[in-house]
C-alpha positions, 0 to 999 in steps of 0.5 A, a space after each residue: 520528474 521522470 521527464 527531467 531525469 537523465 537515469 530511472 532506477 527501479 523495480 523490473 515490474 514497475 519500470 514497466 509502467 513507466 515505459 514511455 519515459 525510457 526513450 533518451 534515458 539510461 533506465 537500470 532495472 533490478 529484481 525483488 530484494 534489491 532495494 538498498 542496492 538500488 538505493 545505493 546506485 541511485 545515490 552514487 549517480 546522482 553524486 556524479 551529477 546526474 538527474 536521477 528517478 528512483 521508482 517506487 509503486 504506489 506512493 514511495 513513502 508507504 512501503 517504498 524506497 524513499 525511507 531506505 534512500 534518505 537513510 542511506 543518504 543522509 548517513 553515507 552522504 550528508 544532507 548537502 551533498 546533493 538535492 533529494 525530492 520526495 515525489 508523492 504518489 497514489 498508494 495502493 490503498 487509496 487507489 484500491 478504496 476508489 475501486 471499492 467505494 468508499 471504505 477508508 471515510 473514518 479511522 484506519 490502520 495499514 498492516 503489511 503481512 510479509 514477515 520479511 522484515 518484521 517477525 510475525 509475532 509483532 505483526 500479529 499484535 498489530 493485527 489484534 491492535 487494530 482489530 480490537 480497536 475497530 479500525 478499518 484495516 488495509 492489508 499490503 503483502 497479503 499473501 504470496 506463494 510460500 506465505 500462505 498462513 498468515 492472511 488465515 492467521 489475520 482472518 481468525 484474529 479479526 473474527 474475534 472482534 468482527 462479525 462474520 458478514 463484515 464487509 471486506 473488499 480485494 483489489 488486484 492491480 488497482 487502477 492498471 488498465 486491463 489488469 484491475 480485478 475487484 472482490 466484495 465479500 465478507 470477512 467470513 469468505 474472503 479467504 477463500 477468493 484470490 489473494 496475491 502480492 498484487 492484491 490489496 485487502 480492505 476490511 471494514 469496520 463495525 459500521 462498514 456496509 454495502 450499498 449498491 455494490 459500494 463498501 461504505 464506511 460512515 464518517 458519522 455525519 448523520 448522527 451527529 447533525 441528528 443530534 444537533 451537535 453540528 450545523 450545516 
């Protein structure tokens, strides 16, 4: 899709990851909190007949620009005005999980700790629900320079429902060349580690364990096979 595009639009950091596709194309970069402006610009240029690639990090449908772009387009332009295609990507959650082992092998919850768009009171209810229901939980936007208390509150919530030794994985810049960093720790200790907006945190459930340096959450096959409920 990038090869076929005439214009590439995106957040500065994400555009830097696709530098190989810049030559011969118009590249429009902008900073944080300019998401709606990027979407409007992409729609405007597409309405003029240009092939536009609107870049998101990870998967555009998971905390990305697929939602706001579609909403703006459908509300302001109409479905038949231009062709819109959502290209699936590799989410930070899946990328981080592959680095850690197999922590997502059972039911999961995905929660962003950023209260920029969602009130913290709502996020806390979601954290409590995920923790009490024993979901493996992936945390996006876990901590920023100004937003430091939310990760501690999250830890306290999960410690109400899970043992202190529950495995926790932290991956910085998952699958991004030399920038990647992996940490495997516990629920009791993980907030002592470096955590930034470039980190993805995965908190295991009651069955998650560490085996030879890998975090694994059982799917339940062994238990079911042993009880004779399933056959090969």
